[in-house]
Residue, then its C-alpha position, 0 to 999 in steps of 0.5 A: m867554308n867550301v866543302k867537298h861533297g863526294n865527286k867534284v867536277v869543275l866546268v871550265g868554260n860556260g857557253a853553249v856546251g858548258s851550260s848543256y854539259a852543266f845542265a845534264m849532269v845536274v838532271q842525271g845527277i853524275a856528280d856531288d860537286l859541280t862548280i862552273i868557272d868562265l870569264d863571263e861571271t854574270k852569266v855564270t851566276g844566272d846559270v847556277a842559280d837556274l841549275n840550282h831550281a832544276a836540281p830538286y827534281s834530279s835523282t840526287t842532291v847537286n851542290i852547284k856553284k859559281g868558282d875560281y881556279k883555286d876550287c880545281a885543287d880538290a877536283d876529281i875531273i876538271v872539264i874543259t869546254a872553253g875556246a872559240a867556237q867553230k864557226s860556219g865553214e870553218t874546220r875544227l884544225d882552223l881553231v887550233e892557234k887560238n884555242a891552243k893558247i887558250i888551253k895552255s893558259i887555262v892548264s898553266t893556271i889550274m896546275k899552279y893549284q896542284f891539281n892531280g885529277i883528270f882533264l876532260i877536254a871538249s874544246n876543238p880541235v880536240d885531238v890537238l888540245s888534248y896534246v897541249a893540255y897533257k904537255t902543259s900539265g905534265l900529268p901522267k897520260n891516263q889523266v888527260i883525256g879528250s872527247g875524241t870520236v865519242l860523239d861521232t861514234a854516237r852519230l853513226k849509230h844513229q845513221i845505221s839504226k835509221y836504217v836497220d831499225v835497231a837501237p843504237a845501243n845494240i850496234d856495235a860500230n865506231i869512228i876513230g881518227e881525228h874528231g873532224d874531217s879525216e876520221l874513219a869508220v871501222w866497218s871491218q868490226a862493226h857488227i850487230a848481234g855477232q852479224p857483221i853490219l856490212e852483210i846487214l846492209n849489203n843484204n837489205s839495199r841495192d844502193k851500192q853508195l849506202i856505206d858511203t852515204l851513212f859514214c858522210n852523214t855522220r862526218d859532215a853532221a857538224y857543218e850542217i847542224i852549225q849551218a842550221k843553228g849555229a852551234t853543235y852542243y847537245g850531243i858533245a855535251q851528252a858525250l862528256v857526261h858519258i865519259t864523266q859518268a864511265i870515270l866517276k863511277n868507275q864503270n870500266i867502260v870502252l869509248t873512242t875517246s881522244s888518248y895518247l898513243e905510245g906504239e899503239y896502232n904503230q903510233h907515237d906521240v899523238y892524241i887521237g880518238v881510239p877505242t879506250l878503257l875508262n875507270r876511275n883512273g882515266a884513259v887506263n888502256v888503248i884497245e887496238t882494234p884489228l883495222n884492214d889495210h885500207e882503214k890502216l891507211l886511213f888512220n895513219d893518214s888522220t894521225e899525220i895530219l894531226k902530228e902536223m898541227q901539233s908540230k906548228i904549236k908552240l908549247t913553251 
């Protein structure tokens, strides 16, 4: 008999991202139950055994098992990483048609079991696929969340940290918009201990292109990693763990997840990366960060790109 032990997470998709997420979840002891679903059941069997051998060295006891969609019924969070991987030279938006079909199929199947927890989408293009999951599931918007620009924000903090020699945790800077080529850095609100980052950078550099360089290194990081090793998975896996923990532990923290807008930032009916308050109820509140005129223009352009992609998807 299957018995739920406290917080239960179901992972759908056991590729490079999914298996990296599962490993990080076990090592950090975030959930009590972790169930893994994938078409390649043989690999799942192997990974479950491998993870169970790592579990004794976790800080908490984690029940790890191979499962099927019936296991989704009582899950607190379902993390979806399934889908075609981004190839070298391919943008995240190039993936939309084939992965939209996959997400619709997965979510439709899960909802047959009366799932009423939180969907966390990581498959790319994540903003558009979060919209697909939301429309397909029929769940409230707070219960469907995408990984958004949480990883991009970490990448920006890393870039700034290397230059100013301050720990990333002490850098308050965000990437918002599409998780992709049209994303933007909110430099107007970025600071370290109250001091604007633009002032710090301008005082320490004669390089007028420094800001652009830091941003481009952030935006293009995935392409460089894919070219070097074929895929990105450690960074996004840890970002997903961070989001999962915020929800399961009811942390009430703000992360730049892909969230549904209903008037915030003067936008409607679109999923996009924006600062969002996360707790046990999911994405409970979108935070409207003040943007300067240039940032507003870039953000609006980003939403239009995503809306155009959304409009091409058949949701029925």
